[in-house]
C-alpha positions as CSV (number, residue, x, y, z in Angstrom):
1,M,49.4,83.8,36.3
2,E,49.5,81.6,39.4
3,K,46.4,82.4,41.5
4,A,47.3,84.2,44.7
5,S,47.4,82.0,47.9
6,Q,48.3,82.3,51.4
7,S,49.3,78.8,51.9
8,K,52.9,79.4,51.7
9,N,52.9,82.4,53.9
10,I,53.7,82.2,57.7
11,I,50.7,84.1,58.3
12,Q,47.2,83.6,56.9
13,I,43.6,84.9,57.6
14,E,40.5,82.8,57.7
15,T,37.2,84.6,57.3
16,P,33.6,83.9,56.5
17,L,34.2,85.1,53.0
18,G,36.0,81.8,52.1
19,K,39.6,80.6,51.5
20,D,42.0,83.2,50.0
21,V,39.4,85.8,49.5
22,L,41.4,88.0,51.9
23,H,45.2,87.8,51.8
24,L,47.0,88.8,55.0
25,T,50.2,90.7,54.6
26,Q,50.7,92.3,58.3
27,F,49.1,92.1,61.7
28,D,50.0,93.8,64.9
29,I,48.4,92.7,68.2
30,Q,48.3,94.5,71.4
31,E,47.5,92.2,74.5
32,G,48.0,92.2,78.3
33,I,47.0,90.4,81.5
34,S,43.5,91.8,82.4
35,S,43.3,93.6,79.2
36,P,41.5,92.6,75.9
37,F,43.6,92.3,72.9
38,S,43.4,94.3,69.7
39,I,44.8,93.3,66.3
40,N,45.4,95.7,63.4
41,V,45.4,93.7,60.2
42,S,46.6,94.7,56.7
43,C,45.2,92.5,53.9
44,Y,44.0,92.7,50.2
45,T,41.7,91.0,47.8
46,N,42.7,90.1,44.2
47,G,40.2,91.3,41.8
48,Q,37.4,91.5,44.3
49,I,35.7,94.3,46.1
50,I,34.1,92.9,49.1
51,S,31.0,94.0,51.1
52,E,32.1,95.4,54.5
53,S,28.8,93.9,56.0
54,D,30.1,90.4,55.1
55,V,33.0,91.0,57.4
56,I,32.0,93.5,60.3
57,G,31.0,91.6,63.4
58,K,32.2,88.3,62.1
59,P,34.6,85.8,63.8
60,V,38.0,85.4,62.0
61,T,41.2,83.6,62.8
62,I,44.7,84.5,62.0
63,N,47.2,81.6,61.8
64,L,50.9,82.2,62.5
65,D,53.1,79.3,61.5
66,Y,56.4,78.8,63.1
67,L,59.1,76.1,63.6
68,K,59.2,73.9,66.7
69,G,62.4,72.0,66.1
70,K,62.1,71.0,62.6
71,A,58.2,70.8,62.5
72,S,55.9,73.6,61.6
73,V,53.4,74.5,64.2
74,T,50.5,77.0,63.9
75,R,49.7,79.5,66.4
76,F,46.0,81.0,66.4
77,F,44.6,84.5,67.1
78,N,40.8,84.3,67.0
79,G,38.6,87.5,67.3
80,V,35.7,89.5,65.8
81,V,36.1,92.1,63.2
82,A,35.2,95.5,65.0
83,S,35.9,97.7,61.8
84,I,37.0,97.6,58.2
85,T,38.5,100.2,56.2
86,S,38.8,100.1,52.5
87,L,42.1,101.7,51.1
88,G,41.2,101.4,47.5
89,S,43.3,100.0,44.7
90,R,46.9,99.3,45.3
91,V,47.7,99.7,41.5
92,P,45.9,102.2,39.3
93,S,45.3,99.8,36.5
94,E,44.8,96.2,35.9
95,A,48.0,94.3,35.4
96,E,47.9,90.8,33.8
97,G,44.3,90.7,34.8
98,E,44.9,91.2,38.4
99,K,43.9,94.0,40.7
100,Y,44.7,94.4,44.3
101,Q,42.2,96.0,46.7
102,D,43.7,96.9,50.0
103,Y,41.9,96.7,53.5
104,Q,42.5,97.3,57.0
105,L,40.7,95.4,59.7
106,Q,40.6,95.8,63.5
107,I,40.1,92.5,65.3
108,V,39.1,92.4,68.9
109,S,38.0,89.9,71.5
110,N,34.4,89.3,72.6
111,L,35.2,91.6,75.6
112,H,35.1,94.5,73.3
113,F,31.2,94.2,73.1
114,L,31.0,94.8,76.9
115,K,31.9,98.4,76.0
116,Q,28.9,98.6,73.7
117,R,26.3,98.1,76.4
118,S,25.9,100.5,79.4
119,N,23.3,99.6,82.2
120,C,21.9,100.3,85.5
121,R,20.8,97.3,87.4
122,I,21.3,95.6,90.9
123,F,22.8,92.3,91.6
124,Q,22.1,90.7,95.0
125,S,23.5,87.7,96.9
126,L,26.1,86.8,94.3
127,S,29.9,86.8,94.6
128,A,32.2,89.0,92.4
129,D,33.1,86.1,90.3
130,E,29.5,84.9,89.8
131,I,28.4,88.4,88.7
132,V,31.3,88.6,86.2
133,K,30.5,85.0,84.8
134,K,26.8,86.1,84.5
135,I,27.7,89.2,82.4
136,F,30.3,87.2,80.3
137,A,27.5,84.5,79.7
138,E,25.1,87.4,78.4
139,H,27.7,88.4,75.8
140,G,28.6,84.9,74.7
141,V,32.2,85.1,76.2
142,Q,33.7,81.7,76.7
143,V,35.0,81.6,80.3
144,K,37.3,79.3,82.2
145,S,37.7,79.4,85.9
146,E,41.1,78.7,87.6
147,L,40.3,80.5,90.8
148,K,41.7,79.2,93.9
149,G,40.4,81.7,96.4
150,S,36.8,81.8,97.6
151,Y,34.9,85.2,97.3
152,P,32.3,86.3,99.7
153,T,28.8,86.9,98.6
154,L,28.0,90.4,97.9
155,G,24.6,91.2,99.3
156,Y,24.0,94.3,97.2
157,K,26.2,95.5,94.1
158,V,24.9,98.2,91.7
159,Q,26.0,98.8,88.0
160,Y,25.0,102.4,87.5
161,N,25.3,104.3,84.1
162,E,28.4,102.0,83.6
163,S,29.4,99.9,80.6
164,D,29.5,96.0,81.2
165,F,33.2,96.3,80.5
166,A,33.9,98.9,83.2
167,F,31.7,97.2,85.7
168,V,33.3,93.7,85.2
169,H,36.8,95.2,85.4
170,R,35.9,97.2,88.5
171,L,34.6,93.9,90.3
172,L,37.6,91.9,89.2
173,E,39.9,94.7,90.4
174,E,38.3,95.0,93.8
175,A,38.4,91.1,94.2
176,G,42.0,90.9,93.0
177,I,41.2,88.6,90.1
178,F,43.0,88.7,86.8
179,Y,42.4,87.2,83.5
180,I,44.3,86.0,80.4
181,I,42.8,85.3,76.9
182,E,43.6,82.0,75.3
183,H,43.1,81.3,71.5
184,S,42.3,78.3,69.5
185,K,41.4,77.9,65.8
186,A,37.6,78.7,66.2
187,K,37.4,80.5,69.5
188,H,39.1,82.4,72.2
189,S,38.4,82.0,76.0
190,V,38.9,84.2,79.2
191,V,40.6,82.5,81.9
192,L,39.9,83.9,85.4
193,A,42.5,83.3,87.9
194,D,44.0,84.6,91.1
195,A,47.1,82.4,91.7
196,L,50.6,81.8,90.5
197,S,49.5,78.4,89.2
198,A,47.5,80.1,86.6
199,Y,50.6,81.4,84.7
200,R,51.4,79.6,81.5
201,E,54.9,78.3,80.6
202,A,55.9,79.8,77.3
203,E,56.7,77.3,74.6
204,E,59.9,79.1,74.2
205,S,60.6,79.0,78.0
206,K,64.4,79.1,77.9
207,V,65.7,81.8,75.6
208,A,68.9,83.5,75.1
209,F,69.6,87.2,75.4
210,T,72.0,88.9,73.0
211,T,72.2,92.3,71.2
212,G,73.9,90.7,68.4
213,S,72.5,88.5,65.7
214,L,71.3,85.0,66.3
215,S,69.9,82.4,64.1
216,E,67.3,81.1,66.8
217,S,64.6,83.1,68.3
218,H,66.0,85.3,71.2
219,V,65.6,88.4,73.2
220,F,67.4,91.1,71.6
221,S,66.7,94.0,74.1
222,W,66.3,94.0,77.7
223,S,66.0,96.6,80.5
224,G,64.9,96.6,84.1
225,N,63.1,99.4,86.1
226,L,63.0,99.3,89.9
227,N,60.2,101.6,91.4
228,I,59.4,102.8,94.9
229,T,56.0,101.6,95.9
230,P,53.8,102.2,99.0
231,G,54.5,99.8,101.9
232,I,51.2,99.9,103.6
233,A,47.6,99.7,102.4
234,S,44.9,100.6,105.0
235,K,41.3,100.4,104.7
236,G,38.7,101.9,107.1
237,G,34.9,101.6,107.2
238,Y,32.0,101.9,109.5
239,D,29.3,99.4,110.7
240,F,26.0,101.0,111.7
241,I,25.1,97.8,113.6
242,K,28.3,98.2,115.8
243,P,28.9,101.9,115.4
244,S,31.9,102.0,118.0
245,A,33.5,98.9,116.4
246,K,35.5,101.1,113.7
247,P,36.2,98.1,111.2
248,K,39.6,98.3,109.6
249,G,42.1,96.4,107.6
250,E,45.9,96.9,107.1
251,Q,48.4,95.1,105.1
252,Q,52.2,95.9,105.3
253,N,55.3,94.6,103.4
254,T,58.0,94.4,106.1
255,A,60.5,93.3,103.6
256,L,60.6,96.9,102.1
257,T,63.0,99.6,103.1
258,K,62.0,101.9,106.1
259,Q,61.3,104.5,103.8
260,Q,59.0,102.6,101.7
261,Q,57.2,101.2,104.8
262,N,56.3,104.7,105.8
263,G,54.4,105.1,102.6
264,E,50.8,104.4,103.4
265,V,47.8,104.5,101.2
266,F,44.6,104.8,103.4
267,E,41.1,104.6,102.0
268,Y,37.9,105.1,103.9
269,Y,34.9,103.1,102.6
270,A,31.7,103.6,104.5
271,G,30.1,100.7,102.9
272,S,32.6,98.2,104.4
273,E,31.0,96.8,107.4
274,F,33.2,93.8,108.3
275,N,36.7,93.4,109.2
276,P,37.6,90.3,107.1
277,A,36.3,92.1,104.1
278,L,38.4,95.1,104.8
279,Q,41.5,93.1,105.6
280,N,41.1,91.2,102.2
281,A,40.7,94.5,100.4
282,A,43.9,95.9,102.0
283,N,45.8,92.6,101.1
284,V,44.7,93.0,97.5
285,A,45.4,96.7,97.3
286,L,48.9,96.3,98.6
287,E,49.6,93.6,96.1
288,A,48.4,95.6,93.2
289,M,50.3,98.6,94.2
290,Q,53.5,96.5,94.7
291,R,53.0,94.4,91.5
292,D,55.3,96.7,89.5
293,A,57.9,97.2,91.9
294,L,60.3,95.6,89.3
295,V,59.2,96.0,85.7
296,C,61.4,94.6,83.0
297,R,61.0,95.5,79.4
298,G,62.4,93.6,76.3
299,G,62.1,92.8,72.6
300,S,62.4,89.4,71.1
301,T,61.8,87.3,68.0
302,C,59.9,84.7,69.9
303,A,56.8,83.8,67.9
304,T,55.0,82.1,70.9
305,F,55.5,84.8,73.5
306,S,52.0,85.9,74.9
307,A,50.7,87.8,77.8
308,G,50.1,85.5,80.9
309,Q,53.2,83.3,80.0
310,Y,56.5,83.1,81.7
311,F,60.0,82.3,80.4
312,G,63.6,82.4,81.8
313,F,67.0,83.1,80.3
314,K,69.4,80.2,79.3
315,S,72.0,82.8,78.7
316,H,72.4,86.4,79.2
317,E,74.9,89.1,79.3
318,D,74.3,89.5,82.8
319,P,74.9,86.2,84.6
320,A,72.6,87.1,87.4
321,Q,69.7,86.8,85.0
322,V,70.2,83.1,84.2
323,G,67.7,81.0,85.9
324,K,65.3,83.7,86.7
325,S,61.8,83.6,85.5
326,Y,59.5,86.5,84.3
327,L,55.9,86.8,83.8
328,I,54.8,88.7,80.4
329,T,52.1,91.1,81.4
330,Q,52.0,93.2,78.2
331,L,53.1,92.4,74.7
332,S,52.9,93.8,71.3
333,L,53.6,91.5,68.4
334,S,54.0,92.5,64.9
335,V,54.3,90.1,61.8
336,A,54.6,91.0,58.3
337,I,55.4,89.6,54.8
338,T,57.5,92.0,52.7
339,S,57.2,92.5,48.9
340,Q,54.0,90.5,48.7
341,T,52.9,90.1,44.9
342,G,49.8,88.2,45.5
343,A,51.1,85.2,43.7
344,A,52.2,83.1,46.5
345,K,55.6,84.7,46.5
346,N,57.3,86.6,49.3
347,S,60.8,87.9,49.6
348,G,61.0,88.0,53.4
349,Q,59.1,88.1,56.6
350,V,59.4,90.2,59.8
351,L,58.6,89.1,63.2
352,H,59.3,90.9,66.5
353,N,57.6,91.8,69.7
354,Q,58.1,94.3,72.6
355,F,56.9,93.2,76.1
356,S,56.9,94.1,79.7
357,C,57.3,91.6,82.5
358,I,57.6,91.1,86.2
359,P,59.4,88.4,88.2
360,A,57.2,85.2,87.9
361,D,57.1,84.7,91.7
362,V,55.1,88.0,92.0
363,L,51.4,87.6,92.1
364,F,49.5,89.6,89.5
365,R,46.9,91.7,90.8
366,P,45.0,94.1,88.5
367,S,45.7,97.8,89.1
368,Q,42.6,99.4,90.8
369,T,42.2,102.1,88.2
370,T,38.4,101.7,87.3
371,A,36.6,104.4,89.0
372,R,33.5,103.6,91.0
373,P,30.4,105.3,89.6
374,V,29.2,108.3,91.5
375,I,25.6,109.5,91.9
376,H,25.5,113.3,92.1
377,G,22.7,114.4,94.1
378,A,19.5,112.6,95.2
379,Q,17.1,110.3,93.4
380,T,13.5,109.2,94.0
381,A,12.3,105.6,94.4
382,L,9.0,103.9,95.3
383,V,8.7,101.9,98.5
384,T,8.3,98.2,98.1
385,G,7.2,95.1,100.1
386,D,5.5,91.7,99.7
387,P,2.0,91.7,98.1
388,G,-0.6,92.9,100.4
389,E,1.9,94.3,102.9
390,E,1.6,98.1,103.7
391,I,4.6,98.4,105.9
392,H,7.7,96.4,105.2
393,V,10.6,97.1,107.7
394,D,13.4,95.4,109.6
395,K,14.3,95.8,113.3
396,Y,16.6,98.8,112.5
397,G,13.8,100.7,110.7
398,R,15.1,100.1,107.2
399,I,13.0,99.7,104.1
400,K,13.3,98.5,100.5
401,V,12.5,100.6,97.3
402,L,12.4,100.0,93.5
403,F,14.5,102.6,91.8
404,H,13.1,104.1,88.5
405,W,16.1,103.0,86.6
406,D,16.0,99.4,87.6
407,R,14.4,97.7,84.7
408,E,14.9,94.2,86.0
409,G,13.8,94.7,89.5
410,K,10.2,93.8,90.7
411,S,8.1,95.7,93.2
412,D,8.5,93.4,96.1
413,S,10.6,92.6,99.1
414,N,13.7,91.8,97.0
415,S,13.8,95.0,95.0
416,S,16.8,96.4,96.8
417,C,18.9,96.0,99.9
418,W,17.6,97.1,103.3
419,I,18.0,100.9,103.2
420,R,18.3,103.0,106.4
421,V,15.8,105.9,106.8
422,S,16.9,109.3,107.9
423,Q,14.8,110.7,110.8
424,N,14.6,114.3,112.1
425,W,16.0,113.1,115.5
426,A,17.6,109.6,116.4
427,G,18.6,108.6,119.8
428,S,18.7,105.5,122.1
429,R,15.1,104.5,122.2
430,Y,14.0,108.2,121.7
431,G,13.6,110.6,118.8
432,A,11.3,111.3,116.0
433,F,10.1,108.2,114.0
434,F,8.1,108.0,110.7
435,L,8.3,105.0,108.4
436,P,7.6,105.4,104.8
437,R,5.0,102.8,103.4
438,V,4.7,100.5,100.5
439,G,3.9,102.4,97.3
440,Q,5.1,105.9,98.7
441,E,7.6,107.9,96.8
442,V,10.9,108.6,98.9
443,L,13.9,110.7,98.3
444,V,17.2,108.7,98.3
445,S,20.6,110.0,98.7
446,F,24.0,108.0,98.5
447,L,26.8,108.0,101.0
448,E,29.8,109.3,99.2
449,G,27.8,109.1,96.1
450,D,28.1,105.4,95.9
451,P,25.2,103.5,94.4
452,D,25.9,100.7,96.8
453,Q,25.0,102.9,99.8
454,P,21.5,104.4,99.6
455,V,19.8,106.2,102.4
456,I,16.3,107.5,102.5
457,T,16.3,111.3,103.4
458,G,12.6,112.1,102.8
459,A,9.3,111.5,101.2
460,L,7.4,113.2,98.3
461,Y,3.8,113.5,97.1
462,N,3.1,112.5,93.6
463,G,0.2,112.2,91.3
464,D,-1.0,108.9,92.9
465,Q,0.0,109.9,96.4
466,M,-1.5,113.5,96.8
467,P,-1.1,115.7,99.8
468,P,-3.8,115.3,102.7
469,Y,-5.2,118.8,102.4
470,G,-6.8,120.0,99.1
471,L,-4.5,122.6,97.4
472,P,-4.4,125.4,96.8
473,S,-7.7,126.1,98.5
474,K,-6.5,124.8,101.9
475,K,-2.9,126.0,101.5
476,S,-3.0,127.6,105.1
477,Q,-3.4,124.1,106.5
478,S,-0.4,121.8,107.7
479,G,0.1,119.0,110.1
480,I,0.5,115.3,110.2
481,K,-2.2,112.8,109.1
482,T,-1.7,109.1,109.2
483,R,-3.5,106.2,107.8
484,S,-4.8,103.2,109.7
485,T,-3.2,99.8,108.7
486,K,-4.0,97.3,107.4
487,G,-6.8,98.1,105.2
488,G,-7.5,101.6,106.3
489,G,-9.3,104.1,104.0
490,E,-9.4,107.9,103.7
491,S,-11.7,108.1,106.7
492,N,-9.3,106.1,109.0
493,F,-6.6,108.2,110.5
494,N,-4.9,110.0,113.3
495,E,-4.2,113.6,112.7
496,I,-2.8,116.8,114.1
497,R,-3.6,119.7,111.8
498,F,-2.8,123.3,111.9
499,D,-4.9,125.9,110.1
500,D,-3.1,129.2,110.0
501,D,-5.9,131.1,108.1
502,A,-5.8,134.6,109.8
503,G,-9.0,135.0,112.0
504,K,-9.8,131.3,111.5
505,E,-6.7,129.6,113.1
506,L,-7.3,126.1,114.3
507,L,-5.5,123.4,116.0
508,Y,-7.3,120.1,115.2
509,M,-6.7,116.7,116.5
510,Q,-8.2,113.3,115.8
511,A,-7.6,109.9,117.3
512,E,-9.0,107.2,115.0
513,K,-9.8,105.1,118.1
514,D,-8.2,105.8,121.7
515,L,-6.4,108.9,122.8
516,Q,-4.1,108.4,125.9
517,T,-2.0,111.2,127.7
518,E,0.1,110.9,130.7
519,I,1.4,113.8,132.6
520,K,3.9,113.2,135.2
521,Q,3.7,116.6,136.9
522,N,1.2,119.5,136.3
523,Q,-1.1,120.3,133.4
524,T,-2.3,123.8,133.0
525,E,-4.9,124.9,130.5
526,K,-6.1,128.4,129.8
527,I,-9.3,128.9,127.6
528,G,-10.0,132.3,126.5
529,K,-13.7,131.6,126.0
530,D,-15.7,128.5,126.0
531,L,-15.0,124.8,126.7
532,S,-17.2,122.2,125.3
533,I,-16.9,118.5,125.8
534,D,-19.2,115.9,124.1
535,V,-18.9,112.4,125.4
536,A,-21.0,109.9,123.5
537,E,-21.0,107.2,126.2
538,N,-19.3,107.4,129.7
539,Q,-16.9,109.9,131.4
540,S,-15.1,109.1,134.5
541,E,-12.6,111.2,136.5
542,K,-10.5,110.2,139.7
543,V,-8.9,112.8,141.7
544,G,-6.3,111.6,144.4
545,K,-6.8,114.6,146.8
546,N,-8.9,117.6,146.3
547,L,-11.3,118.9,143.5
548,V,-12.0,122.6,143.5
549,I,-14.5,124.2,141.0
550,D,-14.7,127.8,141.1
551,V,-17.6,129.2,139.0
552,G,-18.1,132.9,138.5
553,K,-21.9,132.5,137.9
554,N,-23.9,129.3,137.7
555,I,-23.4,125.7,137.7
556,D,-26.0,123.5,136.0
557,L,-25.9,119.7,136.4
558,V,-28.5,118.0,134.2
559,A,-29.0,114.2,134.3
560,G,-31.5,112.2,132.5
561,S,-32.0,109.7,135.3
562,K,-30.4,110.8,138.6
563,I,-27.7,112.8,140.3
564,T,-26.0,111.3,143.3
565,I,-23.6,113.1,145.6
566,K,-21.7,111.0,148.0
567,A,-19.2,111.6,150.9
568,G,-18.6,108.8,153.1
569,G,-21.9,107.4,154.5
570,A,-23.9,110.5,153.4
571,S,-25.6,110.9,150.1
572,I,-27.9,113.2,148.3
573,T,-29.8,111.7,145.3
574,L,-31.9,113.6,142.7
575,S,-34.0,111.3,140.5
576,S,-35.8,112.2,137.3
577,G,-39.1,111.3,139.0
578,G,-38.6,114.5,141.2
579,N,-37.5,112.7,144.4
580,I,-34.8,114.0,146.5
581,D,-33.2,111.4,148.9
582,I,-30.9,112.8,151.5
583,K,-29.1,110.2,153.7
584,G,-26.7,110.6,156.6
585,T,-26.0,110.0,160.3
586,S,-27.3,113.5,161.0
587,V,-28.6,116.3,158.7
588,S,-28.3,119.8,159.8
589,I,-30.0,122.7,157.9
590,N,-29.1,126.1,159.3
591,G,-30.5,129.4,158.0
592,T,-32.1,132.7,159.0
593,S,-35.4,131.4,158.0
594,I,-36.5,127.9,156.8
595,A,-39.6,127.6,154.6
596,L,-41.3,124.1,154.0
597,K,-44.1,124.1,151.4
598,A,-45.9,120.8,150.4
599,P,-49.4,119.3,150.4
600,A,-48.1,116.9,152.9
601,I,-45.3,117.1,155.3
602,S,-44.3,114.1,157.6
603,L,-41.9,114.6,160.4
604,N,-40.7,111.5,162.4
């Protein structure tokens, strides 16, 4: 018997197993703009049982032969085998030395492997398209860029517990970038685009529509669906640097009916700080929502139709359709060989597709359906800064941290974006103010659960950063204890400490260097028992008017050298040698009696 071959079939499959080891009988492909393709394949071997490991994960190419005029042309579908299923023998016993073993394959694009990796990481100072290209490169995805727009640098973008696939699609949706996939014999490429110029003209660009039979390829079914869409997209944000600015963006389609124009979709996004960014987001959102205002669906026998291509009608039962062009946004193609015997014989072939399309003058914006990740609750992180730096802060009191999940980040000044620090009280040049320092563990919350919007809400002790008072023995103590910077040690600090141990209550204060107090009115102190002041060097007091000292019993003034009392030109000086010097214009001593006792008394 003639050995089975695919050479005379309109469809063939090329695999690493070699020529004609697998014989293709049918394939069904699902593809779309901004959607990875998937191909289900039915095939068989003749007298061979293959090892699945020789196929799984390997690149394969499907060839589809079709006529272009009188010439035979091949269309390629390249992908990777994602799964293989052995269906067993097609016939129960050998017939004329041949035995057919049936298999089913699923062939996918390289984008499929983006679903196989989930990650937590931070991207800084990159635009959306640059981030996407970086991730594609990590997966070996071939990329072509046909972007016409410019995309702003994103200071801080977080992928959090999110597959690479979801993260990439979320970025593309937010930016309004779509992609199509192009195939060649040995590879397939992802084309990033944002303009009508990226639409490909279908090889069968002018086709006929008829519900009857036709020898040439044609569209055999057609329907149109007109939908009501919102007429306004509005975005609102907040800019903490200009808190009264209320940034916003709004886009409206005035060509719609009045009823549609009343349909507004408003979204508040606290992370949007700038009007241009919000305005662009509103533009993209409205175009995405209105993309499917008119969706047409059809079926055809056109072998070359593909998502991302546009075509028009050269004839149609509705004359108004002639001359109009439509962009194919989704397509399912099925090609099969009937009654395949495995001996290079086929009694027929089936090729048809079903597709959805929109007017070709409508810019395709991907639907914004990929949800942003949400961080529920708070996390902890470690404060970072440059080497040798103990406090790293900007003029707004923001700090940087290294999250525990950030495997790529380094403990330096680039570990995160600047993050605002919550304080107990915050006013215009007043309030409570404490800055977390490098190495400390802080509590981080996220505005609206958004990983891109962290805020520091507290600080925590840990095994390396223990509480200032030994526990549990000093559990009655609380307070505020700082650390001198730079280079301060455990003995260098300012402190206010409270000890609430009953019967031993204490309020303790320490100033590591100087203590300054300013009282603009009165100060009143009441001491139940004793007051003791120990000054190591000098003490100076200045009273603007009167000084009154009222002592119930004794006043003792002790000086190592002398005591001087002055009032104007009069003075009394007591010296350590025993001398008392009284000076004044006149000296009066009044008393009931005066006693002078000395070995010598001199009166002048």
